[in-house]
VOGU-3710 file (C-alpha; in Angstrom, 3 decimals, decimal comma):
1> xxxxxxxxxx> 60,484/59,432/38,258  63,835/59,203/37,305  65,816/55,865/37,062  69,207/55,790/36,656  69,213/59,891/35,830  66,543/59,195/33,176  62,824/60,235/33,305  60,353/57,187/32,868  56,735/58,123/30,887  53,915/57,016/32,450
11> xxxxxxxxxx> 51,752/54,413/30,938  48,766/54,682/28,544  46,559/51,988/27,326  47,009/50,832/23,904  44,979/51,888/21,284  43,062/48,409/20,645  41,899/48,065/23,921  40,449/51,770/24,005  38,636/50,537/20,396  37,264/47,305/22,146
21> xxxxxxxxxx> 35,951/48,960/25,155  33,928/51,543/22,780  32,476/48,718/20,741  31,470/46,861/24,133  29,860/50,235/25,479  27,899/50,452/22,096  26,478/47,311/22,043  25,512/47,208/25,303  23,839/50,646/24,921  21,878/49,250/21,372
31> xxxxxxxxxx> 18,310/49,188/22,099  16,535/45,815/21,776  15,041/44,622/18,473  11,200/45,173/18,297  8,291/42,691/18,262  8,468/42,346/14,308  12,099/43,175/14,243  13,011/39,438/13,279  9,897/38,804/10,373  10,823/42,066/8,782
41> xxxxxxxxxx> 13,216/40,186/6,186  11,136/36,924/5,947  8,175/38,890/4,792  9,932/41,175/2,641  11,237/37,832/0,708  7,579/36,261/0,533  6,430/39,929/-0,636  9,344/39,679/-3,491  8,949/36,284/-4,154  4,940/36,869/-5,034
51> xxxxxxxxxx> 5,853/40,112/-6,898  8,375/37,961/-8,764  6,103/35,184/-9,663  3,210/37,338/-10,842  5,499/39,551/-13,112  6,731/36,304/-14,566  3,138/34,672/-14,988  2,217/38,076/-17,034  5,146/37,912/-19,121  4,755/34,633/-19,988
61> xxxxxxxxxx> 0,873/34,931/-20,771  1,770/38,302/-23,023  4,577/36,281/-25,005  2,130/33,380/-25,246  -0,373/35,341/-27,123  2,075/36,971/-29,130  4,208/33,377/-30,028  2,705/30,378/-30,168  3,903/26,787/-29,711  5,677/28,090/-26,422
71> xxxxxxxxxx> 3,464/26,748/-23,399  5,424/24,022/-22,451  8,604/26,385/-21,935  6,583/28,985/-19,956  4,770/26,513/-18,019  8,061/24,530/-16,842  9,938/28,114/-16,276  6,552/28,922/-13,780  7,420/25,828/-12,208  11,290/25,988/-11,421
81> xxxxxxxxxx> 10,429/29,671/-10,630  7,769/28,668/-8,023  9,955/26,123/-6,509  13,116/28,480/-6,202  10,897/30,972/-4,560  9,778/28,554/-2,240  13,228/27,373/-1,644  14,378/31,168/-0,900  11,519/31,610/1,565  12,229/28,372/3,921
91> xxxxxxxxxx> 16,187/29,827/4,249  14,865/33,051/4,926  12,642/32,269/7,787  13,597/32,895/11,551  13,910/29,430/12,568  16,449/27,419/14,240  18,996/26,249/11,816  18,011/22,416/12,567  13,927/23,257/12,256  15,279/24,538/8,749
101> xxxxxxxxxx> 17,211/21,207/7,720  13,799/19,349/8,902  11,382/21,410/6,471  13,768/21,107/3,812  14,099/17,048/4,192  10,346/17,050/4,191  10,155/19,322/1,149  12,682/16,464/-0,650  10,642/13,503/0,727  7,530/15,028/-0,817
111> xxxxxxxxxx> 9,295/15,630/-4,153  10,557/12,185/-4,432  6,832/10,641/-3,312  5,676/12,695/-5,809  7,879/11,541/-8,688  7,559/7,968/-7,600  3,767/8,295/-7,613  4,063/10,092/-11,240  2,216/7,180/-13,685  -0,890/7,488/-11,566
121> xxxxxxxxxx> -1,039/11,180/-10,681  -0,673/14,060/-13,340  3,128/14,281/-12,556  3,037/11,599/-15,202  1,766/13,601/-17,715  4,454/16,113/-16,789  7,408/13,494/-16,943  5,962/12,206/-20,013  6,233/15,968/-21,377  9,755/16,382/-20,447
131> xxxxxxxxxx> 10,656/12,666/-22,222  8,922/13,860/-25,481  10,536/16,974/-25,566  14,048/15,284/-24,782  13,590/12,741/-27,829  12,771/15,582/-30,204  9,583/13,283/-31,240  7,929/16,168/-32,779  7,020/20,040/-32,514  4,537/22,819/-33,539
141> xxxxxxxxxx> 3,152/22,509/-36,859  3,714/18,803/-37,635  1,201/16,346/-38,388  0,288/13,406/-35,778  -1,497/10,029/-36,029  -2,036/8,110/-32,770  -4,407/5,618/-32,296  -7,395/6,864/-34,612  -6,611/10,538/-33,844  -4,984/12,156/-36,348
151> xxxxxxxxxx> -4,434/16,378/-36,817  -1,784/19,425/-36,710  0,117/20,070/-33,586  -0,967/23,337/-32,779  0,418/23,313/-28,616  2,357/21,609/-26,677  1,746/22,055/-23,156  3,144/20,913/-19,726  0,239/18,435/-19,328  -1,125/17,808/-22,940
161> xxxxxxxxxx> -0,589/18,186/-26,604  -3,456/20,268/-28,646  -4,087/18,840/-32,113  -6,427/20,415/-34,972  -8,327/17,633/-36,516  -9,490/17,450/-40,382  -12,855/19,229/-39,315  -11,130/22,278/-37,494  -11,759/20,917/-34,267  -9,364/20,863/-31,581
171> xxxxxxxxxx> -8,278/17,575/-29,462  -6,287/17,355/-26,585  -4,116/14,233/-25,767  -2,445/13,937/-22,407  1,510/13,801/-22,739  1,226/9,991/-20,645  -0,916/8,835/-23,136  1,425/9,947/-26,484  4,201/8,570/-24,270  2,722/5,111/-24,121
181> xxxxxxxxxx> 1,134/4,870/-27,407  2,824/4,334/-30,901  2,628/7,296/-33,051  3,557/8,559/-36,628  4,542/11,964/-37,532  4,381/13,803/-40,442  7,889/15,714/-40,711  7,978/19,280/-42,562  10,767/18,739/-45,072  8,012/16,561/-46,847
191> xxxxxxxxxx> 5,801/13,700/-46,662  4,206/10,519/-48,952  0,628/11,120/-50,149  -0,649/7,986/-51,412  -4,019/6,172/-52,173  -5,594/3,034/-52,764  -7,940/1,975/-55,874  -9,384/-1,519/-56,879  -9,097/-2,274/-60,512  -10,468/-5,679/-62,582
201> xxxxxxxxxx> -8,282/-8,034/-63,588  -9,598/-7,737/-67,096  -7,787/-3,878/-66,923  -4,071/-4,329/-67,992  -1,448/-2,902/-65,338  0,315/-1,553/-68,485  -2,666/0,676/-69,177  -3,741/1,644/-65,576  0,139/2,639/-64,612  0,394/6,039/-67,236
211> xxxxxxxxxx> -3,038/7,236/-65,886  -2,504/6,918/-62,313  1,036/8,601/-62,531  -0,490/11,061/-64,460  -3,096/11,628/-61,890  -0,476/12,054/-59,003  1,204/14,531/-61,036  -2,285/16,354/-61,835  -2,635/16,884/-57,985  0,940/18,666/-57,341
221> xxxxxxxxxx> 2,882/15,588/-56,300  6,397/15,074/-57,073  8,401/11,754/-57,468  4,757/10,182/-58,735  4,611/6,209/-58,669  2,375/3,206/-59,109  2,406/-0,052/-57,177  0,517/-3,291/-56,964  -0,190/-3,362/-53,651  -2,429/-6,740/-53,464
231> xxxxxxxxxx> -3,496/-9,588/-55,964  -6,942/-9,953/-54,826  -8,931/-12,769/-55,540  -11,288/-10,377/-57,676  -9,366/-7,364/-58,057  -5,929/-5,867/-58,436  -5,440/-3,281/-55,825  -2,998/-0,338/-56,792  -0,951/2,127/-54,526  -0,776/5,555/-56,515
241> xxxxxxxxxx> 1,098/8,371/-54,465  3,981/11,063/-54,733  6,372/13,566/-52,634  4,576/16,566/-50,928  6,823/18,922/-49,873  4,227/21,383/-48,746  3,093/19,685/-45,694  0,749/22,246/-44,695  -1,202/21,482/-47,606  -1,301/17,717/-46,536
251> xxxxxxxxxx> -5,365/17,425/-46,486  -5,713/19,260/-49,499  -3,383/17,365/-51,547  -4,843/14,066/-50,809  -8,217/15,141/-51,568  -7,112/16,496/-54,674  -5,226/12,843/-55,418  -8,476/10,836/-54,884  -10,092/13,809/-57,257  -7,672/13,267/-60,225
261> xxxxxxxxxx> -7,807/9,313/-59,835  -11,727/9,402/-60,206  -11,072/11,840/-63,304  -8,413/9,633/-65,184  -10,183/6,718/-64,807  -13,849/7,474/-65,696  -12,188/9,602/-68,790  -10,463/6,406/-69,853  -13,598/4,307/-69,099  -11,790/1,991/-66,715
271> xxxxxxxxxx> -14,184/0,839/-64,142  -12,838/1,007/-59,783  -14,367/-2,096/-59,131  -14,558/-3,164/-55,326  -14,088/-6,593/-53,847  -17,566/-7,243/-52,910  -18,969/-6,082/-56,432  -16,052/-8,376/-58,247  -17,361/-11,034/-55,959  -20,522/-10,716/-57,054
281> xxxxxxxxxx> -20,102/-10,963/-60,649  -17,796/-14,031/-60,511  -20,334/-15,835/-58,569  -23,314/-14,788/-61,195  -21,182/-15,618/-64,063  -20,107/-19,065/-62,677  -24,089/-19,652/-61,689  -25,227/-18,605/-65,212  -22,915/-20,893/-66,569  -24,384/-23,746/-64,608
291> xxxxxxxxxx> -27,975/-22,726/-65,481  -27,027/-22,897/-69,142  -25,269/-26,722/-68,315  -28,762/-28,091/-66,476  -30,881/-26,702/-69,373  -28,907/-28,245/-71,915  -28,865/-31,548/-69,780  -32,466/-31,439/-69,253  -33,243/-30,822/-73,227  -31,187/-33,789/-73,760
301> xxxxxxxxxx> -33,070/-35,841/-71,265  -35,670/-38,356/-71,940  -36,465/-39,727/-68,514  -39,639/-37,928/-67,428  -38,518/-37,931/-63,746  -35,157/-36,624/-64,081  -36,178/-33,911/-66,575  -38,504/-32,915/-63,670  -35,661/-32,641/-61,061  -33,783/-30,729/-63,763
311> xxxxxxxxxx> -36,875/-28,548/-64,025  -36,788/-28,019/-60,013  -33,347/-27,162/-60,068  -33,218/-24,656/-62,936  -35,876/-22,801/-61,385  -33,939/-22,595/-57,965  -30,989/-21,193/-59,871  -33,199/-18,528/-61,474  -34,097/-17,937/-58,329  -30,780/-17,345/-56,810
321> xxxxxxxxxx> -29,796/-15,677/-59,962  -32,197/-12,736/-59,366  -31,037/-12,128/-55,850  -27,498/-11,830/-56,929  -28,420/-9,410/-59,629  -30,459/-7,373/-57,238  -27,559/-7,310/-54,656  -25,210/-6,455/-57,516  -27,430/-3,582/-58,652  -27,683/-2,537/-55,254
331> xxxxxx> -23,612/-2,519/-54,759  -23,162/-0,546/-58,092  -25,666/2,079/-57,097  -23,857/2,358/-53,845  -21,105/3,343/-55,697  -21,949/5,734/-57,995
//
């Protein structure tokens, strides 16, 4: 075909059109997906999550056996990994987008409800443990005293804290219990070890102070001190102590301090007087003075009836004196 003397080439379809036609044909001819095709990816995801969680748990258990004091961290990681795995499985389920969104909302509501009820459920211990961790209240190896419980922290878990008592027994304290009760922590840099001792007023504090300070130094304490803690009715209470740098020896040094105090006072002939014993002695002394006064008055009295009344009163005081002496002897034997 010629136009104006020139040959016009025949029309050919564009390459993009041919490509689109071939892609359409390939899609039309692709076989249909099998009945388990849509479930293949979710099943693989679930299997991978389970294997990962099992492997992580085995690694954490092995790490816990080799390194003590990391149970809280390992359990926290396991909870976080479990929640992450559940989220991944939900995202890979072959469900509609609206259903997946509703499922995620339900999971969020369950978590919110659990946190809201944390004060009456085991989750309260988890939140209390996180609070104690964030506040750095104590760590493994510290000595802890709370509501009559005293011991060394051996393990910190997600739900509880384990301490070893003076008898080498293990006591478990829930995190929520620790968060709601005042506690005393003995830190590793050092602590004050002290003891109380009662001594009678007949012994001067200038004589007592050097003996007690020397006892504290012999017990292995630094910066030994002696203070008058209380002026009682019958005795003076002294507090003797010093700085202990090696906190691991707290129980041993406390016992050594008591032993050194006993040895120092016994060697000097100073009696450790309990308040009850001193009170009995004071009462016995007053009774003896009263009986001597009555005896003197009876001898000076001329009237027979008055002399008989004074004799009866003397007999009553003598019986009371005997009872006091017996009680005093019993208290002194108990203190031996």
